C-alpha positions as CSV (number, residue, x, y, z in Angstrom):
1,X,-77.7,22.5,54.2
2,X,-75.5,24.7,56.4
3,X,-72.5,24.1,54.1
4,X,-74.6,25.0,51.0
5,X,-75.7,28.2,52.7
6,X,-72.1,29.1,53.7
7,X,-70.8,28.4,50.2
8,X,-73.5,30.4,48.6
9,X,-72.9,33.4,50.9
10,X,-69.1,33.1,50.3
11,X,-69.6,33.0,46.5
12,X,-72.0,35.9,46.7
13,X,-69.6,38.0,48.7
14,X,-66.8,37.1,46.3
15,X,-69.0,38.1,43.3
16,X,-69.9,41.4,44.8
17,X,-66.2,42.2,45.6
18,X,-65.3,41.2,42.0
19,X,-68.0,43.4,40.6
20,X,-66.9,46.4,42.8
21,X,-63.2,45.9,41.9
22,X,-63.8,45.6,38.2
23,X,-66.7,48.0,37.8
24,X,-69.2,47.5,35.0
25,X,-67.4,47.1,31.7
26,X,-64.5,44.8,32.7
27,X,-66.9,42.7,34.7
28,X,-69.6,42.2,32.0
29,X,-67.0,41.5,29.3
30,X,-65.3,38.7,31.2
31,X,-66.9,35.4,30.5
32,X,-66.0,33.9,33.9
33,X,-67.6,36.8,35.7
34,X,-70.9,36.3,33.8
35,X,-70.6,32.6,34.6
36,X,-70.1,33.4,38.2
37,X,-73.1,35.8,38.2
38,X,-75.3,33.1,36.7
39,X,-74.2,30.4,39.2
40,X,-74.5,32.7,42.2
41,X,-78.0,33.9,41.1
42,X,-79.2,30.3,40.5
43,X,-77.8,29.3,43.9
44,X,-79.6,32.2,45.6
45,X,-82.8,31.2,43.9
46,X,-82.4,27.6,44.9
47,X,-82.0,28.7,48.5
48,X,-85.1,30.9,48.4
49,X,-87.4,28.3,46.7
50,X,-88.0,25.1,48.5
51,X,-89.5,23.3,45.6
52,X,-86.5,23.4,43.3
53,X,-85.9,20.2,41.4
54,X,-83.1,18.1,42.9
55,X,-81.3,17.7,39.6
56,X,-81.0,21.5,39.2
57,X,-79.4,21.8,42.7
58,X,-76.9,19.0,41.8
59,X,-76.1,20.7,38.6
60,X,-75.4,24.0,40.5
61,X,-73.0,22.1,42.8
62,X,-71.1,20.8,39.8
63,X,-71.0,24.3,38.3
64,X,-69.4,25.6,41.6
65,X,-66.5,23.3,41.0
66,X,-66.1,24.7,37.5
67,X,-66.2,28.2,39.0
68,X,-63.4,27.4,41.4
69,X,-61.3,25.8,38.5
70,X,-61.9,28.9,36.4
71,X,-59.9,30.9,38.9
72,X,-56.8,28.9,38.1
73,X,-55.3,30.4,34.9
74,X,-54.0,27.1,33.5
75,X,-57.3,25.3,34.0
76,X,-59.2,28.3,32.6
77,X,-57.1,28.0,29.4
78,X,-58.0,24.3,29.2
79,X,-61.8,25.1,29.5
80,X,-61.5,27.9,26.9
81,X,-59.9,25.4,24.5
82,X,-62.6,22.8,25.2
83,X,-65.3,25.3,24.5
84,X,-63.7,26.5,21.3
85,X,-63.4,22.9,20.1
86,X,-67.1,22.1,20.6
87,X,-68.4,23.4,17.2
88,X,-65.6,21.8,15.1
89,X,-66.2,18.5,16.9
90,X,-70.0,18.8,16.3
91,X,-69.3,19.4,12.6
92,X,-67.1,16.3,12.5
93,X,-69.8,14.2,14.1
94,X,-72.4,15.6,11.8
95,X,-70.3,14.6,8.7
96,X,-69.8,11.1,10.2
97,X,-73.5,10.9,10.8
98,X,-74.3,11.8,7.2
99,X,-71.8,9.4,5.8
100,X,-72.7,6.4,8.0
């Protein structure tokens, strides 16, 4: 619980510094910054609400790892390529589903 609180506060401070350094337009046009904002917001909500489902808290912890990997440029490129390939892969699976 203490580690969870520490990491949430550290990520919140990092998000605030990032928002201040980039101001509004560069901050809201960056996909990783929006992802950071969502993860930090959900983490703060999970700290405030005791009745949060356990699965949501575990999902947030997994997303924190993605957040850290997003800061490494080479890993960020890999994630961007994976996200861009999702729709073509879904199309291919849909065609296979229709044929089979």
